[in-house]
C-alpha positions as a Python dict, from the first residue, in 0.01 Angstrom:
ca = {
    (1, 'X'): (0, 0, 0),
    (2, 'X'): (61, -302, -222),
    (3, 'X'): (405, -381, -354),
    (4, 'X'): (485, -222, -690),
    (5, 'X'): (599, -424, -989),
    (6, 'X'): (921, -348, -1173),
    (7, 'X'): (941, -407, -1549),
    (8, 'X'): (1289, -428, -1700),
    (9, 'X'): (1463, -562, -2012),
    (10, 'X'): (1473, -942, -2034),
    (11, 'X'): (1830, -971, -2162),
    (12, 'X'): (2074, -722, -2310),
    (13, 'X'): (2079, -732, -2689),
    (14, 'X'): (1750, -918, -2732),
    (15, 'X'): (1489, -736, -2946),
    (16, 'X'): (1203, -880, -2738),
    (17, 'X'): (1109, -972, -2383),
    (18, 'X'): (1077, -809, -2040),
    (19, 'X'): (1109, -921, -1680),
    (20, 'X'): (824, -840, -1443),
    (21, 'X'): (947, -844, -1085),
    (22, 'X'): (728, -848, -776),
    (23, 'X'): (383, -915, -920),
    (24, 'X'): (124, -1032, -666),
    (25, 'X'): (-243, -1123, -679),
    (26, 'X'): (-315, -796, -501),
    (27, 'X'): (-113, -551, -712),
    (28, 'X'): (-236, -711, -1036),
    (29, 'X'): (-583, -583, -942),
    (30, 'X'): (-453, -227, -975),
    (31, 'X'): (-557, -81, -1311),
    (32, 'X'): (-233, 111, -1368),
    (33, 'X'): (-28, -203, -1298),
    (34, 'X'): (-244, -412, -1528),
    (35, 'X'): (-207, -152, -1803),
    (36, 'X'): (173, -145, -1764),
    (37, 'X'): (197, -524, -1778),
    (38, 'X'): (-31, -545, -2083),
    (39, 'X'): (166, -273, -2260),
    (40, 'X'): (494, -453, -2194),
    (41, 'X'): (339, -768, -2336),
    (42, 'X'): (223, -583, -2649),
    (43, 'X'): (557, -409, -2698),
    (44, 'X'): (797, -690, -2609),
    (45, 'X'): (602, -1009, -2688),
    (46, 'X'): (733, -1210, -2392),
    (47, 'X'): (719, -1158, -2016),
    (48, 'X'): (910, -1343, -1744),
    (49, 'X'): (742, -1302, -1406),
    (50, 'X'): (992, -1342, -1122),
    (51, 'X'): (947, -1366, -745),
    (52, 'X'): (585, -1472, -772),
    (53, 'X'): (366, -1692, -557),
    (54, 'X'): (379, -2058, -662),
    (55, 'X'): (8, -2130, -694),
    (56, 'X'): (-265, -2183, -956),
    (57, 'X'): (-434, -1871, -818),
    (58, 'X'): (-132, -1660, -911),
    (59, 'X'): (-121, -1821, -1255),
    (60, 'X'): (-484, -1725, -1306),
    (61, 'X'): (-420, -1370, -1181),
    (62, 'X'): (-144, -1325, -1441),
    (63, 'X'): (-352, -1491, -1714),
    (64, 'X'): (-655, -1272, -1656),
    (65, 'X'): (-448, -955, -1698),
    (66, 'X'): (-388, -1060, -2058),
    (67, 'X'): (-742, -1164, -2145),
    (68, 'X'): (-1014, -1423, -2093),
    (69, 'X'): (-915, -1786, -2066),
    (70, 'X'): (-1018, -2054, -2314),
    (71, 'X'): (-1016, -2431, -2314),
    (72, 'X'): (-757, -2624, -2513),
    (73, 'X'): (-895, -2728, -2855),
    (74, 'X'): (-774, -3090, -2836),
    (75, 'X'): (-979, -3315, -2609),
    (76, 'X'): (-704, -3578, -2582),
    (77, 'X'): (-458, -3335, -2420),
    (78, 'X'): (-432, -3389, -2041),
    (79, 'X'): (-596, -3134, -1810),
    (80, 'X'): (-463, -3030, -1472),
    (81, 'X'): (-779, -3157, -1305),
    (82, 'X'): (-880, -2855, -1099),
    (83, 'X'): (-1195, -2646, -1115),
    (84, 'X'): (-1028, -2306, -1108),
    (85, 'X'): (-1036, -2239, -1481),
    (86, 'X'): (-1118, -2404, -1811),
    (87, 'X'): (-848, -2598, -1989),
    (88, 'X'): (-549, -2570, -1756),
    (89, 'X'): (-338, -2829, -1934),
    (90, 'X'): (-97, -3062, -1757),
    (91, 'X'): (233, -3108, -1941),
    (92, 'X'): (357, -3402, -1738),
    (93, 'X'): (645, -3628, -1838),
    (94, 'X'): (531, -3959, -1693),
    (95, 'X'): (860, -4150, -1713),
    (96, 'X'): (668, -4474, -1772),
    (97, 'X'): (455, -4338, -2058),
    (98, 'X'): (590, -4044, -2255),
    (99, 'X'): (723, -3959, -2597),
    (100, 'X'): (1094, -4043, -2620),
    (101, 'X'): (1291, -3922, -2920),
    (102, 'X'): (1654, -3980, -3006),
    (103, 'X'): (1865, -3683, -3111),
    (104, 'X'): (2235, -3726, -3193),
    (105, 'X'): (2222, -4068, -3029),
    (106, 'X'): (2075, -3935, -2701),
    (107, 'X'): (1722, -4032, -2582),
    (108, 'X'): (1521, -3723, -2486),
    (109, 'X'): (1179, -3654, -2342),
    (110, 'X'): (991, -3324, -2380),
    (111, 'X'): (1177, -3218, -2696),
    (112, 'X'): (978, -2984, -2920),
    (113, 'X'): (1092, -2793, -3232),
    (114, 'X'): (1016, -2425, -3294),
    (115, 'X'): (639, -2378, -3316),
    (116, 'X'): (341, -2165, -3224),
    (117, 'X'): (50, -2305, -3026),
    (118, 'X'): (-267, -2431, -3196),
    (119, 'X'): (-124, -2402, -3549),
    (120, 'X'): (-355, -2694, -3637),
    (121, 'X'): (-660, -2485, -3545),
    (122, 'X'): (-831, -2208, -3741),
    (123, 'X'): (-836, -1979, -3437),
    (124, 'X'): (-497, -1877, -3302),
    (125, 'X'): (-504, -1812, -2927),
    (126, 'X'): (-354, -1487, -2800),
    (127, 'X'): (-107, -1620, -2545),
    (128, 'X'): (-9, -1893, -2303),
    (129, 'X'): (102, -1870, -1942),
    (130, 'X'): (339, -2144, -1824),
    (131, 'X'): (410, -2238, -1462),
    (132, 'X'): (669, -2496, -1351),
    (133, 'X'): (551, -2770, -1115),
    (134, 'X'): (844, -3015, -1134),
    (135, 'X'): (1169, -2887, -1286),
    (136, 'X'): (1422, -3113, -1454),
    (137, 'X'): (1760, -3058, -1281),
    (138, 'X'): (1930, -3060, -1621),
    (139, 'X'): (1792, -2974, -1967),
    (140, 'X'): (1426, -2902, -2030),
    (141, 'X'): (1490, -2539, -2123),
    (142, 'X'): (1217, -2351, -2310),
    (143, 'X'): (1341, -2137, -2597),
    (144, 'X'): (1166, -1827, -2732),
    (145, 'X'): (1233, -1645, -3060),
    (146, 'X'): (1082, -1328, -3206),
    (147, 'X'): (904, -1358, -3542),
    (148, 'X'): (968, -989, -3616),
    (149, 'X'): (1341, -1043, -3571),
    (150, 'X'): (1328, -1370, -3768),
    (151, 'X'): (1166, -1195, -4064),
    (152, 'X'): (1433, -926, -4063),
    (153, 'X'): (1705, -1192, -4055),
    (154, 'X'): (1572, -1376, -4362),
    (155, 'X'): (1786, -1353, -4675),
    (156, 'X'): (1626, -1122, -4930),
    (157, 'X'): (1534, -1404, -5167),
    (158, 'X'): (1346, -1590, -4893),
    (159, 'X'): (1157, -1276, -4791),
    (160, 'X'): (1051, -1227, -5151),
    (161, 'X'): (949, -1589, -5205),
    (162, 'X'): (766, -1663, -4878),
    (163, 'X'): (582, -1333, -4833),
    (164, 'X'): (216, -1373, -4934),
    (165, 'X'): (216, -1753, -4907),
    (166, 'X'): (16, -1963, -4661),
    (167, 'X'): (130, -2271, -4470),
    (168, 'X'): (-85, -2580, -4413),
    (169, 'X'): (-83, -2747, -4070),
    (170, 'X'): (-244, -3060, -3929),
    (171, 'X'): (-277, -3201, -3578),
    (172, 'X'): (-149, -3542, -3690),
    (173, 'X'): (194, -3411, -3797),
    (174, 'X'): (381, -3419, -3466),
    (175, 'X'): (739, -3442, -3340),
    (176, 'X'): (800, -3802, -3440),
    (177, 'X'): (673, -3752, -3794),
    (178, 'X'): (765, -3385, -3846),
    (179, 'X'): (851, -3301, -4206),
    (180, 'X'): (1023, -2961, -4217),
    (181, 'X'): (1333, -2847, -4033),
    (182, 'X'): (1366, -3201, -3900),
    (183, 'X'): (1704, -3275, -3737),
    (184, 'X'): (1888, -3537, -3942),
    (185, 'X'): (1942, -3760, -3638),
    (186, 'X'): (1583, -3748, -3509),
    (187, 'X'): (1409, -4079, -3462),
    (188, 'X'): (1123, -4197, -3242),
    (189, 'X'): (1193, -4448, -2966),
    (190, 'X'): (850, -4442, -2802),
    (191, 'X'): (517, -4263, -2846),
    (192, 'X'): (301, -4198, -2539),
    (193, 'X'): (-60, -4305, -2484),
    (194, 'X'): (-161, -3939, -2510),
    (195, 'X'): (30, -3913, -2840),
    (196, 'X'): (-158, -4214, -2978),
    (197, 'X'): (-489, -4061, -2865),
    (198, 'X'): (-403, -3730, -3030),
    (199, 'X'): (-321, -3912, -3355),
    (200, 'X'): (-664, -4078, -3342),
    (201, 'X'): (-834, -3743, -3279),
    (202, 'X'): (-638, -3591, -3568),
    (203, 'X'): (-814, -3824, -3812),
    (204, 'X'): (-1137, -3636, -3743),
    (205, 'X'): (-1013, -3281, -3800),
    (206, 'X'): (-945, -3077, -4115),
    (207, 'X'): (-616, -2912, -4201),
    (208, 'X'): (-564, -2549, -4103),
    (209, 'X'): (-404, -2268, -4300),
    (210, 'X'): (-208, -1970, -4165),
    (211, 'X'): (1, -1702, -4337),
    (212, 'X'): (377, -1754, -4339),
    (213, 'X'): (421, -1380, -4290),
    (214, 'X'): (172, -1134, -4147),
    (215, 'X'): (184, -765, -4054),
    (216, 'X'): (104, -666, -3696),
    (217, 'X'): (-69, -346, -3587),
    (218, 'X'): (269, -174, -3544),
    (219, 'X'): (331, -230, -3916),
    (220, 'X'): (603, -491, -3854),
    (221, 'X'): (621, -804, -4065),
    (222, 'X'): (625, -1124, -3860),
    (223, 'X'): (769, -1454, -3983),
    (224, 'X'): (527, -1702, -3826),
    (225, 'X'): (613, -2048, -3951),
    (226, 'X'): (617, -2338, -3709),
    (227, 'X'): (814, -2659, -3757),
    (228, 'X'): (552, -2862, -3568),
    (229, 'X'): (229, -2983, -3734),
    (230, 'X'): (360, -2843, -4065),
    (231, 'X'): (234, -3008, -4386),
    (232, 'X'): (336, -2779, -4671),
    (233, 'X'): (266, -2456, -4859),
    (234, 'X'): (-94, -2403, -4964),
    (235, 'X'): (-127, -2464, -5337),
    (236, 'X'): (237, -2578, -5358),
    (237, 'X'): (248, -2920, -5191),
    (238, 'X'): (508, -3024, -5443),
    (239, 'X'): (888, -3058, -5451),
    (240, 'X'): (937, -2687, -5527),
    (241, 'X'): (708, -2573, -5246),
    (242, 'X'): (854, -2825, -5003),
    (243, 'X'): (1208, -2708, -5083),
    (244, 'X'): (1112, -2345, -5012),
    (245, 'X'): (941, -2433, -4684),
    (246, 'X'): (1237, -2648, -4578),
    (247, 'X'): (1474, -2357, -4644),
    (248, 'X'): (1260, -2125, -4431),
    (249, 'X'): (1234, -2381, -4149),
    (250, 'X'): (1606, -2447, -4160),
    (251, 'X'): (1668, -2074, -4132),
    (252, 'X'): (1447, -2061, -3821),
    (253, 'X'): (1618, -2363, -3666),
    (254, 'X'): (1968, -2234, -3737),
    (255, 'X'): (1938, -1856, -3698),
    (256, 'X'): (1691, -1782, -3420),
    (257, 'X'): (1825, -1506, -3192),
    (258, 'X'): (1667, -1694, -2904),
    (259, 'X'): (1624, -1667, -2532),
    (260, 'X'): (1647, -2004, -2356),
    (261, 'X'): (1480, -2004, -2018),
    (262, 'X'): (1629, -2213, -1736),
    (263, 'X'): (1332, -2277, -1509),
    (264, 'X'): (1316, -2197, -1137),
    (265, 'X'): (1025, -2216, -896),
    (266, 'X'): (866, -1877, -831),
    (267, 'X'): (863, -1791, -1202),
    (268, 'X'): (602, -1790, -1478),
    (269, 'X'): (626, -1687, -1841),
    (270, 'X'): (381, -1565, -2101),
    (271, 'X'): (434, -1507, -2473),
    (272, 'X'): (251, -1353, -2767),
    (273, 'X'): (141, -1655, -2970),
    (274, 'X'): (93, -1439, -3280),
    (275, 'X'): (456, -1322, -3275),
    (276, 'X'): (680, -1550, -3067),
    (277, 'X'): (786, -1904, -3156),
    (278, 'X'): (895, -2139, -2880),
    (279, 'X'): (1070, -2475, -2844),
    (280, 'X'): (1183, -2714, -2571),
    (281, 'X'): (1536, -2854, -2560),
    (282, 'X'): (1434, -3184, -2401),
    (283, 'X'): (1574, -3365, -2100),
    (284, 'X'): (1680, -3710, -1985),
    (285, 'X'): (1387, -3946, -2030),
    (286, 'X'): (1430, -4080, -1677),
    (287, 'X'): (1382, -3736, -1519),
    (288, 'X'): (1029, -3607, -1443),
    (289, 'X'): (928, -3263, -1567),
    (290, 'X'): (585, -3105, -1521),
    (291, 'X'): (430, -2773, -1624),
    (292, 'X'): (82, -2623, -1608),
    (293, 'X'): (-31, -2396, -1891),
    (294, 'X'): (-328, -2168, -1929),
    (295, 'X'): (-446, -2046, -2269),
    (296, 'X'): (-554, -1686, -2333),
    (297, 'X'): (-840, -1641, -2576),
    (298, 'X'): (-817, -1429, -2889),
    (299, 'X'): (-759, -1456, -3259),
    (300, 'X'): (-571, -1258, -3519),
    (301, 'X'): (-838, -1355, -3773),
    (302, 'X'): (-607, -1485, -4049),
    (303, 'X'): (-634, -1861, -4007),
    (304, 'X'): (-896, -2094, -4149),
    (305, 'X'): (-975, -2459, -4206),
    (306, 'X'): (-950, -2596, -4556),
    (307, 'X'): (-1285, -2626, -4727),
    (308, 'X'): (-1436, -2366, -4492),
    (309, 'X'): (-1483, -2634, -4225),
    (310, 'X'): (-1531, -2384, -3943),
    (311, 'X'): (-1867, -2531, -3849),
    (312, 'X'): (-1814, -2885, -3972),
    (313, 'X'): (-1733, -3215, -3806),
    (314, 'X'): (-1371, -3115, -3763),
    (315, 'X'): (-1459, -2814, -3555),
    (316, 'X'): (-1697, -3024, -3344),
    (317, 'X'): (-1426, -3282, -3280),
    (318, 'X'): (-1192, -3012, -3152),
    (319, 'X'): (-1443, -2853, -2914),
}
């Protein structure tokens, strides 16, 4: 008989997240186990898998419980270089060639603000599964925050003003040139070769549009505004619209009831990309950090490219 998984609360007081303990390639083939894991994902939005095999095969086993895999939409993003699955991306902090940002006078690598994946695309993938390969001994935490909880925490006037509006995103608006919710002390020290390549690719793609707030199948309103790739409010790219979006982004940056994950080997995480925002705290630029991520296919059907460019040159460039 295969080992049974245990699914428990992630952290006391958090409105999202579960821990899945004891998952194996074998027991994830069991239909009842798969159903329980998928239901926990649907209900809680974030799963931390503990005591798991440290291998790409285990990462694929977890990924395939959630849905079919898809390739990453940006060709310039590094791949892991194996033939196991499409688009396993390699998030590797090459200390000789990586983005280095300064925050509060401290140089950091791997810093990312609150965001959801593929905001710059019309199709919004269902989930990601992240596996640590090389862990920074200090820093490099990944933060997760629940969009349902963030919406509930909004002041009434912000709920009223942002509900029903759409946000414009673009691949070329990245950490070093982010516009909204930007820390006052943020400045770029160095941009990586991959970052330069992504900026070049961004010139070929249209802007995307996603709702600031959407309602999930449980009837809950989800605040789903990322601080990364963010351009402005659709139809209100003006001082008034920018001020509103900045207030929303500042609220997210300052009020997220977040879970910050300190990585260990033998763990993997997955999150609902339609509900959960995530960030990375950054680490010393001299310290290597490496993760592999798979992308789970799916779409909530609410995003689109400006000018109905779904089948245009921009879509081709992102294939």
